[in-house]
LOMAR-806904 format. One line per 8 residues: number of its first residue (from 1); their letters; for each residue x, z, y of N, C-alpha, C, O. Coordinates in Angstrom, 1 decimal. Atoms other than C-alpha are relative to their C-alpha. Example, Ala and Ser with C-alpha at 12.3 -4.5 7.8 and 13.67 -1.06 7.14 Angstrom:
1) AS) 0.9:0.0:-1.2:12.3:7.8:-4.5:0.9:0.0:1.2:1.9:0.7:1.2 ~ -0.9:0.0:-1.1:13.7:7.1:-1.1:-0.8:0.8:1.1:-0.3:0.9:2.2
// end
This chain:
1) MACLKEVT) 1.0:0.5:-0.9:-238.6:-47.7:176.3:-0.7:-0.8:-0.5:0.0:-1.2:-1.5 ~ 1.3:0.7:0.4:-241.7:-50.0:175.3:0.7:-0.6:-1.4:1.5:-0.1:-2.1 ~ 0.2:0.6:1.1:-241.8:-52.3:172.7:-1.3:-1.2:-0.1:-1.9:-1.4:-1.2 ~ 1.0:0.9:0.2:-244.2:-54.6:172.9:-1.1:0.7:-0.3:-2.2:0.0:-0.5 ~ -1.1:-0.8:-0.3:-235.7:-49.1:176.2:1.0:0.0:-0.6:1.9:0.8:-0.1 ~ -0.5:1.3:-1.1:-220.5:-47.3:184.6:1.6:0.0:0.1:2.5:0.8:0.4 ~ -0.8:0.2:-0.1:-218.2:-48.9:184.5:0.1:-0.3:1.6:-0.7:-1.1:2.2 ~ -0.7:0.6:-1.6:-216.2:-49.2:188.3:1.3:-0.7:-0.6:1.8:-0.7:-1.7
9) AKGATVTS) -1.0:0.3:-0.8:-213.6:-50.5:189.2:1.0:-0.6:1.3:1.0:-1.8:1.7 ~ -0.4:0.0:-0.9:-211.6:-50.4:191.8:1.2:-0.7:0.3:2.3:-0.5:-0.3 ~ -1.1:1.4:-1.1:-209.4:-53.5:194.2:0.3:-1.0:-1.0:-0.3:-1.8:-1.7 ~ -0.5:1.4:0.7:-207.1:-55.4:192.6:1.2:0.8:-1.4:2.3:0.4:-1.6 ~ -0.6:-1.2:0.8:-206.0:-52.6:189.7:-0.9:-0.7:-1.3:-0.5:-0.4:-2.4 ~ 0.6:0.3:0.8:-208.7:-54.7:187.8:0.7:-0.9:-0.6:1.5:-1.4:0.2 ~ -0.7:1.3:0.0:-207.1:-57.5:185.6:-0.4:-0.4:-1.4:-0.2:-1.4:-2.0 ~ 0.4:0.6:1.3:-208.7:-57.2:182.4:-0.9:-1.0:-0.2:-1.7:-0.4:0.5
17) PHNWSVLV) 0.7:0.2:-0.1:-211.1:-59.8:181.8:-1.1:0.4:-1.0:-1.8:-0.6:-1.0 ~ 0.5:-0.7:0.2:-213.2:-57.7:179.7:-0.9:0.6:1.7:-1.9:0.1:2.2 ~ 0.3:-0.2:-1.4:-213.5:-55.6:183.2:-0.5:-0.6:0.6:-1.5:-0.1:1.0 ~ 0.6:0.6:-0.9:-214.4:-57.9:185.0:-1.7:-0.9:-0.3:-2.6:-1.5:0.4 ~ 1.4:0.7:0.5:-217.3:-59.3:182.7:-0.9:1.1:0.1:-2.1:1.1:0.1 ~ 1.4:-1.7:-0.2:-218.8:-55.3:183.0:-0.2:-0.4:1.3:-1.4:-0.3:1.8 ~ 0.4:0.3:-1.6:-218.0:-56.5:186.8:-1.6:-0.4:0.2:-2.7:0.1:0.4 ~ 1.1:1.5:-0.2:-220.2:-59.2:187.0:-1.4:0.2:-0.5:-2.4:-0.3:0.0
25) LSRIMRIN) 1.3:-0.1:0.3:-222.9:-57.8:184.7:0.0:1.4:0.2:-0.4:1.9:-0.9 ~ 0.4:-0.5:-0.6:-223.1:-55.0:186.2:-0.9:-0.3:1.4:-2.1:0.1:1.4 ~ 0.6:0.9:-0.8:-224.2:-56.8:189.3:-1.1:-0.6:-0.1:-2.0:-0.8:0.8 ~ 1.5:1.1:0.7:-226.6:-58.8:187.1:-1.2:1.2:-0.3:-2.2:1.1:0.3 ~ 0.9:-0.7:0.7:-228.5:-56.2:185.5:-0.6:0.8:1.1:-1.7:1.3:0.9 ~ 0.7:-0.8:-0.6:-229.0:-54.2:188.9:-0.3:-1.1:1.1:0.0:-0.8:2.3 ~ 0.2:1.2:-0.6:-230.2:-57.8:190.4:-1.8:0.3:0.5:-2.2:-0.2:1.5 ~ 0.8:-0.1:0.1:-233.6:-56.6:190.1:-0.7:0.8:0.9:-1.6:0.3:1.5
33) ENTLLEGK) -0.4:-1.6:-0.9:-233.6:-53.2:191.9:-0.9:-0.5:1.7:-1.1:0.4:2.6 ~ 0.9:0.5:-1.0:-235.6:-55.1:194.8:-0.7:-1.1:-0.4:-0.8:-2.0:0.5 ~ 1.0:1.8:0.6:-237.6:-58.2:193.1:-0.7:0.2:-0.6:-0.7:0.6:-1.8 ~ 1.6:0.0:0.3:-240.9:-58.5:192.9:-0.2:-1.6:-0.5:0.1:-2.5:0.2 ~ 0.5:0.8:0.3:-242.3:-61.2:190.7:-1.4:-0.1:-0.3:-2.1:0.7:-1.0 ~ 1.7:0.3:-0.2:-245.8:-63.0:191.4:-0.6:-0.9:-1.1:-0.4:-2.2:-1.0 ~ 0.1:1.0:0.3:-247.3:-64.2:188.5:-1.4:-0.3:0.7:-1.7:0.1:1.8 ~ 1.6:0.3:0.1:-251.4:-65.6:188.2:-1.4:1.5:0.1:-2.5:1.5:0.7
41) HVVLVPYN) 0.9:-0.8:0.5:-253.1:-62.4:187.1:1.3:1.4:0.0:0.8:2.3:-0.7 ~ -0.9:-0.7:0.2:-249.5:-60.0:187.4:1.5:0.1:1.1:2.3:-0.6:1.6 ~ -1.2:0.2:-1.2:-247.3:-58.6:189.5:1.5:1.2:-0.8:1.4:2.4:-1.2 ~ -1.1:-0.7:1.1:-243.9:-57.3:187.7:1.2:0.4:1.1:1.9:-0.5:1.6 ~ -0.5:-0.9:-1.1:-241.8:-54.5:190.2:1.0:0.7:-1.0:0.8:0.9:-2.2 ~ -0.8:-1.0:0.3:-238.9:-52.6:189.5:-0.5:1.2:-0.4:-1.6:1.7:0.0 ~ 0.6:-1.7:0.6:-239.3:-49.1:187.4:0.4:0.6:0.7:1.6:0.7:0.6 ~ -0.4:-1.2:-0.8:-239.1:-46.5:190.0:-0.5:1.5:-0.3:-1.1:1.7:-1.4
49) PEHVPRYH) 0.2:-1.4:0.6:-239.6:-42.6:190.0:-1.4:0.4:-0.3:-1.9:1.2:-1.2 ~ 1.4:0.0:-0.1:-243.4:-43.1:191.2:-0.6:-0.6:-1.8:-1.7:0.0:-2.0 ~ 0.4:0.4:0.5:-244.1:-45.0:187.9:0.3:1.4:-0.8:-0.6:2.3:-0.8 ~ -0.3:-1.3:0.9:-242.8:-42.1:185.8:-1.3:0.9:-0.7:-1.6:1.1:-1.9 ~ 1.2:-1.2:0.8:-245.8:-39.7:185.2:-0.9:-1.3:-0.6:-1.0:-1.1:-1.9 ~ 0.9:0.7:0.4:-248.1:-42.5:184.4:0.5:-1.0:-1.6:-0.1:-1.4:-2.6 ~ -0.3:0.5:1.2:-245.7:-44.3:182.1:0.6:1.3:-0.6:1.4:0.8:-1.5 ~ 0.3:-1.3:0.7:-245.2:-40.5:180.6:-1.6:0.4:-1.2:-2.0:1.0:-2.3
57) QWMGSAEL) 1.6:-0.3:0.3:-248.7:-40.3:180.0:-0.3:-1.2:-0.6:-1.5:-1.2:-0.9 ~ 0.0:1.2:1.3:-248.5:-43.7:177.7:0.4:0.6:-1.1:-0.3:0.8:-2.1 ~ -0.9:-0.2:0.9:-245.4:-42.3:175.9:-0.6:1.3:-0.8:0.3:2.1:-1.2 ~ 0.9:-1.1:-0.2:-248.2:-39.5:175.1:-0.6:-0.7:-1.5:-0.8:0.2:-2.4 ~ 0.7:0.8:0.5:-249.8:-42.2:172.8:1.1:0.3:-1.4:2.3:0.2:-1.4 ~ -0.1:0.6:1.7:-249.3:-42.2:168.8:0.5:-1.2:-0.2:1.5:-1.9:-0.4 ~ -0.3:1.9:-0.4:-250.0:-45.4:169.1:0.8:-0.8:0.1:1.1:-1.7:-0.7 ~ -1.5:0.5:-1.1:-247.4:-46.3:171.5:1.3:0.3:-0.1:2.2:-0.5:0.2
65) QKLTASEP) -1.1:-0.6:0.8:-244.8:-43.8:169.8:0.7:-0.9:-1.1:1.9:-1.3:-1.1 ~ -0.4:0.9:1.0:-245.1:-45.7:166.6:0.3:-1.9:0.2:1.3:-2.6:0.0 ~ -0.3:1.9:-0.4:-245.3:-49.6:167.6:1.5:0.2:1.0:2.5:-0.6:0.7 ~ -1.0:-0.2:-0.7:-242.6:-48.4:170.2:1.6:0.4:-0.4:2.6:0.1:0.1 ~ -1.0:-0.2:1.0:-240.5:-46.8:167.6:0.7:1.8:0.7:1.9:2.2:0.5 ~ -0.6:-0.7:-1.6:-240.0:-43.9:170.4:-0.7:1.3:-0.4:-1.9:1.5:-0.8 ~ 0.2:-1.2:0.0:-240.0:-40.4:170.2:-0.3:0.7:1.3:0.2:0.6:2.4 ~ 0.2:-0.3:-1.4:-241.9:-38.4:172.6:0.8:1.2:0.9:1.3:2.1:0.3
73) LTLEQEYE) -0.6:-0.1:-1.3:-240.4:-37.1:176.0:-0.6:1.2:0.6:-1.8:1.3:0.9 ~ 0.7:-0.5:-1.1:-240.7:-34.3:178.1:-0.3:-1.1:1.1:0.1:-2.3:1.1 ~ 0.0:0.7:-1.4:-241.8:-35.4:182.0:1.5:0.1:0.4:2.0:-0.8:1.1 ~ -1.6:-0.4:-1.1:-237.9:-33.7:183.2:0.6:-1.1:-0.9:1.4:-1.8:-0.3 ~ -1.3:1.0:0.7:-236.3:-36.2:180.1:-0.6:-1.0:0.5:0.5:-1.6:0.9 ~ 1.0:1.6:-0.4:-239.0:-39.7:181.4:0.7:0.3:1.2:0.9:-0.9:1.5 ~ -0.4:-0.2:-1.4:-237.4:-38.7:184.7:1.5:-0.8:0.1:2.0:-1.7:0.8 ~ -1.7:0.6:-0.1:-233.7:-38.9:183.5:0.0:-1.1:-0.5:1.0:-1.6:-0.1
81) MQKSWRED) 0.4:0.7:0.6:-235.1:-42.0:181.4:0.6:-0.9:0.8:1.5:-1.8:0.6 ~ 0.6:1.0:-0.9:-235.9:-43.7:184.2:1.5:-0.3:0.9:2.0:-1.4:0.8 ~ -0.9:0.7:-0.3:-232.9:-43.4:186.2:1.5:-0.6:-0.8:2.3:-1.4:-0.3 ~ -0.9:0.5:0.5:-230.7:-44.0:183.7:0.2:-1.6:-0.8:1.2:-2.1:-1.2 ~ -0.2:1.1:0.3:-232.6:-47.4:182.6:0.4:-0.7:1.1:0.8:-1.8:0.8 ~ 0.0:0.3:-1.2:-232.1:-47.9:186.5:1.7:-0.7:0.2:2.0:-1.7:0.8 ~ -1.8:0.0:-0.5:-227.9:-47.7:186.5:0.3:-0.7:-1.1:0.6:-1.9:-1.0 ~ -0.5:1.3:0.9:-227.2:-49.0:183.2:0.7:-1.2:-0.4:0.3:-1.3:-1.6
89) DDKCTFII) -0.1:1.3:-0.3:-225.8:-52.3:183.1:-0.6:-0.8:-1.2:-0.9:-1.9:-0.8 ~ 0.3:1.1:0.7:-227.0:-54.0:180.1:-1.8:0.2:-0.3:-2.3:-0.1:-1.4 ~ 1.1:0.0:0.1:-230.7:-53.2:180.9:-0.7:-0.6:1.4:0.0:-1.0:2.2 ~ 0.0:1.1:-0.5:-232.8:-55.0:183.0:-2.2:0.6:-0.2:-2.7:0.5:-1.3 ~ 1.3:-0.4:0.6:-237.1:-53.5:183.3:-0.2:-0.3:0.9:0.6:-0.4:1.8 ~ 1.4:-0.2:-0.9:-240.1:-53.9:185.0:-1.1:0.4:-0.6:-1.6:-0.1:-1.6 ~ 1.4:-0.1:-0.6:-243.2:-52.5:185.6:-0.7:-0.6:-0.2:-0.7:-1.1:0.9 ~ 1.5:0.5:-0.3:-246.5:-54.2:185.1:-0.8:0.2:0.6:-1.2:1.3:0.4
97) LDKHRWAD) 1.3:-0.4:-0.9:-249.0:-54.1:187.3:-1.0:-0.9:0.0:-0.5:-2.1:-0.1 ~ 1.0:0.5:0.1:-252.4:-55.5:187.4:0.5:-1.2:2.2:1.0:-1.0:3.3 ~ -0.6:0.4:-1.6:-252.0:-58.2:190.7:-1.2:0.2:0.9:-1.1:0.8:2.0 ~ 1.1:-0.6:-0.9:-255.5:-58.0:191.8:0.0:1.3:0.2:0.0:1.5:1.4 ~ 0.3:-1.3:-0.7:-255.8:-54.3:192.0:0.7:0.2:0.9:0.1:0.7:1.9 ~ -0.9:-0.3:-0.5:-252.6:-54.1:193.5:-0.1:-0.7:1.4:0.5:-0.2:2.3 ~ -0.2:0.6:-1.3:-253.1:-56.2:196.3:-1.2:0.8:1.0:-1.5:0.4:2.1 ~ 1.2:-0.6:-0.4:-256.2:-53.7:197.0:0.8:1.5:0.4:1.1:2.4:-0.4
105) PSVPEQDC) -1.1:-1.1:-0.6:-254.0:-51.5:199.6:-0.5:1.3:-0.5:0.5:2.0:-0.6 ~ 0.6:-1.2:0.0:-256.4:-48.3:198.7:0.5:0.7:-1.4:0.9:1.9:-1.7 ~ -1.1:-0.6:1.5:-255.1:-48.2:195.0:1.2:0.3:0.0:2.2:-0.4:0.3 ~ -1.8:-0.5:-0.3:-252.1:-46.2:194.8:1.0:-1.1:-1.2:0.6:-1.5:-2.3 ~ -0.5:0.8:1.5:-249.6:-48.4:192.5:0.3:0.2:-1.2:0.6:-0.7:-2.0 ~ 0.0:0.1:1.3:-249.5:-46.5:189.7:-1.4:-0.2:-0.7:-1.5:-0.5:-1.9 ~ 1.1:0.1:0.4:-252.8:-46.7:189.2:-0.2:-1.9:-1.0:-0.8:-2.2:-2.1 ~ 0.3:1.7:0.7:-252.5:-51.1:188.5:0.7:0.2:-0.7:0.6:-0.9:-1.3
113) MLGDVNIF) -0.8:0.0:0.6:-249.5:-49.9:186.1:-1.0:-0.6:-1.8:-1.9:0.0:-2.4 ~ 1.0:-0.4:1.6:-250.7:-51.5:182.3:1.5:-0.4:-1.0:1.6:-0.4:-2.2 ~ -1.2:-0.1:1.2:-247.3:-52.0:180.8:1.4:-0.1:0.4:1.8:0.5:1.4 ~ -1.2:-0.1:-0.6:-243.8:-52.9:180.9:0.7:-0.9:-0.9:0.2:-1.2:-2.0 ~ -0.6:1.1:0.7:-241.3:-55.3:179.8:1.7:-0.2:0.7:2.2:-0.4:1.8 ~ -1.7:-0.2:0.6:-237.5:-55.1:178.9:0.8:-1.5:0.0:0.4:-2.7:-0.4 ~ -1.2:1.2:0.6:-234.7:-57.4:178.7:0.8:0.6:-0.1:0.9:1.5:0.8 ~ -1.2:-0.9:0.7:-231.5:-55.8:176.8:1.3:-1.0:-0.2:1.3:-2.3:-0.3
121) LTDPEDTS) -1.8:0.8:0.0:-227.6:-57.1:176.7:0.2:0.4:-1.3:1.4:0.9:-1.3 ~ -0.5:-0.6:1.8:-227.4:-56.1:172.6:1.5:-0.2:-0.1:2.0:0.8:-0.6 ~ -0.8:0.7:0.2:-224.1:-58.0:172.6:1.3:0.1:1.5:1.3:-0.6:2.5 ~ -0.5:0.1:-1.2:-221.3:-57.0:175.3:0.9:-0.9:-0.4:1.9:-1.1:0.4 ~ -1.1:1.1:-0.2:-219.3:-59.7:174.0:-0.5:-1.8:0.0:0.2:-2.8:-0.1 ~ 0.4:0.9:-0.9:-221.9:-62.2:175.1:-1.1:0.2:0.4:-2.1:0.3:-0.3 ~ 1.3:-0.2:-0.6:-224.1:-61.6:177.5:-1.3:-1.3:0.8:-1.9:-1.5:1.8 ~ 0.9:1.2:-0.5:-226.0:-64.7:177.0:-1.2:0.0:-0.3:-2.2:-0.6:0.3
129) LGEVEIMI) 0.5:-0.6:1.4:-227.7:-63.4:174.1:-0.6:1.3:0.9:0.1:2.1:1.4 ~ 0.4:-1.2:-0.8:-230.8:-61.1:175.7:-1.5:0.5:-1.2:-1.9:-0.4:-1.9 ~ 0.4:-0.3:0.6:-233.1:-59.3:173.8:-1.6:0.7:0.8:-1.7:1.8:1.4 ~ 1.0:-0.5:-0.5:-236.6:-58.9:174.9:-1.5:0.8:-0.7:-2.2:0.5:-1.6 ~ 1.2:-0.5:0.8:-239.4:-56.3:174.5:-1.3:-0.3:1.0:-1.1:-1.1:1.8 ~ 1.1:0.0:-0.9:-242.8:-56.0:176.3:-0.7:1.1:-0.7:-0.4:1.4:-1.9 ~ 0.7:-1.5:0.4:-245.4:-52.7:175.9:-1.0:-0.8:1.1:-0.6:-1.0:2.2 ~ 1.4:-0.1:-0.5:-249.3:-53.7:177.0:-0.8:1.1:-0.3:-1.5:1.2:-1.3
137) AEPSYRGR) 0.1:-1.3:0.6:-250.0:-50.1:177.2:-1.7:0.7:-0.1:-2.3:1.5:-0.8 ~ 1.5:-0.2:-1.0:-253.4:-49.9:179.0:-0.5:-1.7:-1.1:-0.3:-2.9:-1.1 ~ 0.9:1.1:0.8:-255.9:-51.2:175.9:-0.8:-0.8:0.9:-1.0:-2.0:0.6 ~ 1.0:1.0:-0.4:-258.0:-52.6:177.9:0.2:-2.0:0.6:-0.5:-3.0:0.7 ~ -0.2:1.1:0.0:-255.9:-55.2:178.8:0.7:-1.1:-1.2:1.1:-2.2:-1.1 ~ -0.1:0.3:1.9:-255.2:-56.0:175.0:-0.7:-1.3:0.2:-1.6:-1.6:1.0 ~ 0.5:1.1:0.3:-255.7:-59.4:174.0:-0.6:-1.0:1.4:-1.5:-1.9:1.1 ~ 0.8:0.6:-1.1:-256.7:-60.9:177.5:1.2:-1.0:0.4:0.9:-1.6:1.5
145) GFGKEVTR) -0.9:1.2:-0.7:-253.6:-63.4:178.2:0.8:0.6:0.3:1.8:-0.2:0.2 ~ -0.5:-0.6:-1.1:-251.6:-60.7:180.3:1.9:-0.1:-1.2:3.0:-0.4:-0.8 ~ -1.4:-0.3:0.3:-248.7:-60.1:177.3:0.7:-1.8:0.0:1.8:-2.3:0.1 ~ -0.9:1.5:-0.2:-248.1:-63.8:177.3:0.3:-0.1:1.1:1.4:0.2:1.4 ~ -0.8:0.4:-1.3:-247.7:-64.7:180.8:0.7:0.7:0.4:1.3:0.0:1.2 ~ -1.4:-0.9:-0.4:-245.2:-61.8:181.5:1.0:-0.5:-0.9:1.9:-0.9:-0.4 ~ -1.3:0.5:1.0:-242.8:-62.7:178.1:0.0:-1.9:0.7:1.1:-2.5:0.7 ~ -0.7:1.2:-0.9:-243.1:-66.4:180.2:1.0:0.4:1.4:1.9:-0.2:2.0
153) MIMCYGVT) -0.2:-0.3:-1.7:-242.4:-64.9:183.5:1.5:0.5:-0.4:2.6:0.0:-0.1 ~ -1.9:-0.5:0.1:-239.2:-62.6:182.2:0.5:-0.9:-0.8:1.6:-1.2:-0.2 ~ -1.2:0.9:-0.1:-237.6:-65.3:180.3:0.3:-0.9:0.5:1.3:-1.5:0.0 ~ -0.3:0.8:-1.1:-237.7:-67.4:183.0:1.1:0.7:1.2:2.0:0.1:1.7 ~ -0.9:-0.7:-0.6:-236.0:-64.6:185.1:1.0:0.1:-0.8:2.0:0.3:-0.2 ~ -0.9:-0.3:0.9:-233.9:-64.2:182.1:0.8:-1.2:0.1:2.0:-0.9:0.3 ~ -0.4:1.2:-0.2:-232.8:-68.0:182.2:0.6:-0.2:1.4:1.6:-0.9:1.5 ~ -0.3:0.6:-1.4:-232.4:-68.4:186.0:0.9:1.1:1.0:1.9:1.0:1.8
161) KLGISKFE) -0.9:-1.2:-0.6:-231.2:-65.3:187.2:1.1:0.9:-0.8:1.7:1.8:-0.2 ~ -0.3:-1.1:0.9:-229.7:-63.8:183.9:1.5:-0.6:-1.3:2.4:-0.3:-2.1 ~ -0.9:1.1:1.3:-228.0:-66.6:182.0:0.1:0.3:-0.7:1.2:0.5:-1.2 ~ 0.6:-0.5:1.2:-229.7:-65.7:179.4:-0.1:-2.4:-0.7:-0.4:-3.5:-0.3 ~ 0.1:1.6:0.6:-229.4:-69.1:176.8:-0.7:0.1:-2.0:-1.1:-0.7:-2.9 ~ 0.6:-0.4:1.3:-230.6:-66.8:173.6:-1.0:1.1:0.0:-0.5:2.2:0.0 ~ 1.1:-0.9:0.3:-234.0:-64.8:173.3:0.5:0.8:-1.1:1.7:0.7:-1.2 ~ 0.3:-0.8:0.8:-234.2:-62.4:170.6:-1.3:1.4:0.1:-1.3:2.3:1.0
169) AKIGLENK) 1.2:-0.8:-0.2:-237.4:-60.3:169.9:-0.2:0.8:-1.8:-0.1:0.3:-2.9 ~ 0.0:-1.5:1.1:-237.7:-56.6:167.4:-1.2:0.5:-0.3:-1.4:1.7:-0.1 ~ 1.4:-0.5:0.4:-241.3:-56.4:166.1:0.0:0.5:-1.2:0.6:0.2:-2.3 ~ 0.1:-0.7:1.3:-242.5:-54.0:163.7:-1.2:-0.9:-0.8:-2.1:-1.6:-0.3 ~ 0.9:1.2:1.0:-244.3:-55.8:160.8:-1.7:-0.3:0.3:-2.4:-1.3:0.3 ~ 1.6:0.7:-0.1:-247.8:-54.8:161.7:-0.4:-0.5:1.3:-1.6:-0.7:1.5 ~ 0.4:0.3:-1.3:-247.7:-55.7:165.2:-0.5:-1.9:-0.2:-0.4:-2.7:0.6 ~ 0.8:1.7:0.3:-249.3:-59.3:164.1:0.2:-0.7:1.3:1.0:-1.6:1.5
177) VSIAMFKK) 0.4:0.2:-1.3:-250.4:-59.6:167.7:1.6:-1.1:0.7:1.8:-2.3:0.9 ~ -1.0:0.3:-0.9:-247.2:-59.8:169.4:1.2:-1.2:-0.9:1.7:-2.2:-0.4 ~ -0.4:1.2:1.3:-245.5:-61.8:165.9:-0.2:-1.6:0.6:0.6:-2.5:0.9 ~ 0.8:0.3:0.0:-248.2:-63.7:166.6:1.0:-1.4:1.5:1.7:-2.4:1.7 ~ -0.5:0.8:-1.7:-247.3:-64.6:170.6:1.3:-0.3:0.3:1.6:-1.2:1.0 ~ -1.3:0.9:-0.6:-243.8:-65.0:170.7:0.0:-1.2:-1.0:0.7:-2.1:-0.5 ~ -0.5:1.2:0.8:-243.8:-67.5:167.6:-0.9:-1.3:1.3:-0.3:-2.3:1.5 ~ 0.4:0.9:-1.4:-246.2:-69.6:170.8:1.4:-0.1:0.7:1.5:-0.9:1.6
185) FHFQEVSL) -1.3:0.4:-0.8:-243.0:-69.8:172.2:1.0:-0.7:-0.7:2.1:-1.2:-0.3 ~ -1.4:0.8:1.1:-241.1:-71.4:169.3:0.9:0.9:0.2:2.0:0.6:0.6 ~ -0.6:-0.8:0.3:-239.8:-68.1:168.9:0.6:-0.2:-1.5:0.0:-1.2:-2.0 ~ 0.6:0.8:1.5:-238.5:-68.5:165.0:0.9:1.0:-1.1:1.9:1.5:-0.6 ~ 0.4:-1.8:0.6:-238.2:-65.4:162.4:1.9:-0.5:-1.1:2.0:-1.3:-2.0 ~ -1.4:-0.6:0.0:-234.1:-64.8:161.7:0.5:1.0:-1.4:1.3:0.8:-2.2 ~ -0.2:-0.9:0.7:-234.3:-61.7:159.7:-1.5:0.7:-0.5:-2.5:0.5:0.2 ~ 1.1:-0.6:0.0:-236.9:-59.5:158.0:0.3:1.3:-0.7:0.8:1.1:-1.8
193) SEVFQQIT) -0.5:-0.9:0.5:-236.4:-55.8:157.1:-1.1:1.0:-0.5:-1.8:1.6:0.3 ~ 1.0:-0.6:0.5:-238.7:-54.0:154.7:0.2:1.6:0.4:-0.6:2.4:0.9 ~ -0.6:-1.4:-0.9:-236.7:-50.8:155.8:-0.6:0.5:0.6:-1.6:1.1:0.3 ~ 0.9:-0.2:-1.4:-237.5:-50.6:159.2:-1.4:-0.7:0.2:-2.0:-0.4:1.2 ~ 1.1:0.6:-0.1:-240.4:-52.7:158.7:0.2:-0.6:1.5:-0.2:0.0:2.5 ~ -0.3:1.0:-0.7:-239.4:-55.2:160.9:0.4:-1.1:0.2:0.5:-1.5:-0.9 ~ 0.0:1.6:0.5:-238.7:-59.0:161.7:0.3:0.2:1.3:-0.1:0.8:2.3 ~ -1.1:0.5:-1.7:-236.4:-60.5:164.2:0.1:-1.6:0.2:0.7:-2.4:-0.5
201) LQLTIDEA) 0.0:0.7:0.1:-237.0:-63.0:165.4:0.8:-0.8:1.6:0.8:-0.2:2.7 ~ -1.0:0.4:-0.5:-234.6:-65.9:167.5:-0.7:-1.1:0.9:-1.8:-1.5:0.5 ~ 0.4:1.3:-0.6:-235.1:-68.9:170.3:0.9:0.3:1.0:1.1:1.1:1.9 ~ -1.3:0.2:-0.8:-231.9:-70.4:171.6:-0.7:-1.6:1.1:-1.6:-2.4:0.8 ~ 0.5:0.5:-0.8:-232.4:-72.2:174.7:0.5:-1.6:0.6:1.4:-1.8:1.4 ~ -0.6:1.4:-0.3:-232.0:-75.8:175.1:-0.2:-0.7:1.1:-0.6:0.1:2.0 ~ 0.9:0.9:-1.3:-232.8:-78.6:177.8:-1.3:-0.4:0.2:-2.0:-0.5:1.2 ~ 1.7:0.2:0.1:-235.9:-79.3:176.2:-0.9:1.4:0.4:-2.0:1.5:1.1
209) QKKWLLGG) 0.6:-1.9:0.3:-236.7:-75.2:175.9:-0.2:-0.1:1.6:-1.2:-0.1:2.4 ~ 0.0:-0.8:-1.6:-235.8:-74.4:179.2:-0.5:-1.4:0.9:0.3:-1.5:1.8 ~ 0.7:1.0:-1.0:-237.9:-77.8:181.1:-1.7:0.5:-0.8:-2.6:0.5:0.0 ~ 1.3:-0.3:-0.1:-241.0:-76.7:178.9:-0.1:1.4:0.4:-1.2:1.8:0.7 ~ 0.3:-2.4:-0.5:-240.3:-72.1:179.7:-0.5:-0.9:1.2:-1.5:-1.6:1.2 ~ -0.3:0.1:-1.4:-239.5:-73.1:183.3:-1.5:-0.7:0.8:-2.2:0.1:1.5 ~ 0.8:0.5:-0.3:-242.2:-75.6:184.1:-0.6:-0.6:1.2:-1.6:-1.3:1.3 ~ 0.3:0.2:-1.2:-241.8:-75.9:187.8:0.2:1.2:0.8:0.5:1.4:2.0
217) KKFMEEKE) -0.2:-1.6:-0.3:-241.7:-72.2:187.8:-1.6:0.1:1.5:-1.5:0.8:2.5 ~ 1.1:-0.2:-1.0:-245.4:-72.6:190.0:-0.4:0.9:-0.6:-1.2:1.7:0.0 ~ 0.9:-1.3:0.3:-246.4:-69.9:187.5:0.2:1.3:0.4:-0.6:2.2:0.2 ~ -0.3:-1.1:-0.6:-244.3:-67.4:189.3:0.6:0.1:1.6:0.6:-0.9:2.3 ~ -0.2:-0.1:-1.5:-243.2:-66.4:192.7:1.0:1.0:-0.1:0.7:2.0:-0.8 ~ -1.2:-1.4:-0.2:-239.7:-64.0:193.5:-0.3:-0.1:1.6:-0.3:-1.1:2.4 ~ -0.4:-0.3:-1.1:-239.9:-62.2:196.4:0.3:1.6:0.2:0.5:2.3:-0.8 ~ -1.0:-1.0:-0.2:-238.7:-59.0:197.9:-0.9:1.5:-0.2:-1.8:1.6:0.7
225) YKKTKTNI) 1.2:-0.9:0.6:-240.6:-55.7:196.4:-0.3:0.2:1.2:-1.2:-0.5:1.7 ~ -0.3:-0.7:-1.4:-239.8:-53.4:199.8:-0.7:-0.6:1.0:-1.5:0.1:1.7 ~ 0.7:0.5:-1.7:-241.0:-55.4:202.5:-1.3:-0.9:-0.8:-1.9:-1.5:0.1 ~ 1.1:0.4:0.2:-243.9:-56.9:200.5:-1.2:1.1:-0.3:-2.3:1.0:0.1 ~ 1.0:-0.9:0.0:-245.4:-53.8:199.4:-0.3:0.9:0.9:-1.3:1.6:0.8 ~ 0.1:-0.5:-1.4:-245.0:-52.5:202.7:-1.2:-1.0:1.0:-2.1:-0.8:1.8 ~ 1.1:1.0:-0.6:-246.8:-55.3:203.7:-1.6:-0.1:-0.6:-2.4:-0.1:0.3 ~ 1.3:-0.5:1.5:-249.9:-54.9:201.0:0.0:1.2:0.5:-0.7:0.9:1.5
233) RQEESCP) 0.0:-1.5:-0.4:-249.6:-50.9:202.0:-0.5:0.0:1.2:-1.4:0.7:1.5 ~ 0.5:-0.4:-1.6:-250.1:-51.5:205.9:-1.1:-0.4:0.0:-1.7:0.5:0.6 ~ 0.9:1.1:0.3:-253.0:-53.8:205.3:-1.3:0.7:0.1:-2.3:0.2:0.6 ~ 0.9:-1.0:0.2:-255.2:-50.7:204.5:-0.3:0.9:1.4:-1.0:1.9:1.7 ~ -0.2:-0.9:-1.9:-254.6:-49.6:208.5:-1.1:-0.8:1.0:-2.0:-0.7:1.7 ~ 0.8:1.1:-1.5:-255.5:-52.8:210.4:-1.9:-0.2:-0.4:-2.9:-0.1:-1.1 ~ 2.0:-0.5:-0.7:-258.9:-52.8:211.7:-0.7:-1.9:-0.9:-1.9:-2.2:-0.9
// end
């Protein structure tokens, strides 16, 4: 998925610290299954089956395939991928919605979609490291500050809910806009691959960074997704 995509244990039989960490990780990465994050211009919601057709349409774009280093999938494969991403223990995915369109109950949710954002836990031995990926798929929403707002929201969520203290972003060298945006968030270059045409940026969250990032959290409100969606969609039938 995007760029810019069970282990179970039973009772007392689990004694390995690694297995316990997997259990905790599983709970953490599924914490957003009923989470809605509301910002000034966007709403972040869980990636659900009803979002798949629009996402599949996006990924038919040669431009997005190149930017995300993705191969085209069939619609059936896309549904399988969505299920996998919701169940995997090392991914946290949100669909980005246009807040103002979503507030209109006559507009279907899939018609409010403008992109997606993810946090991947790429190191099983260090769950404090999260790789951030963001994709503004709808061209009309690019260059208008949506990516910056979403990046701050997902980083805030990563710090406060997932225990992330170090963020990483891997970006294609041609994607100058994304590179510049992450550097505005104080990410620093740690490596550059000419072979893969990719730059890796990192940011460690110390107390000063955390204070700057969270900023009182007035820019974002966390709500229950299903309850909020039901309330908004019911307004259509109200007199």
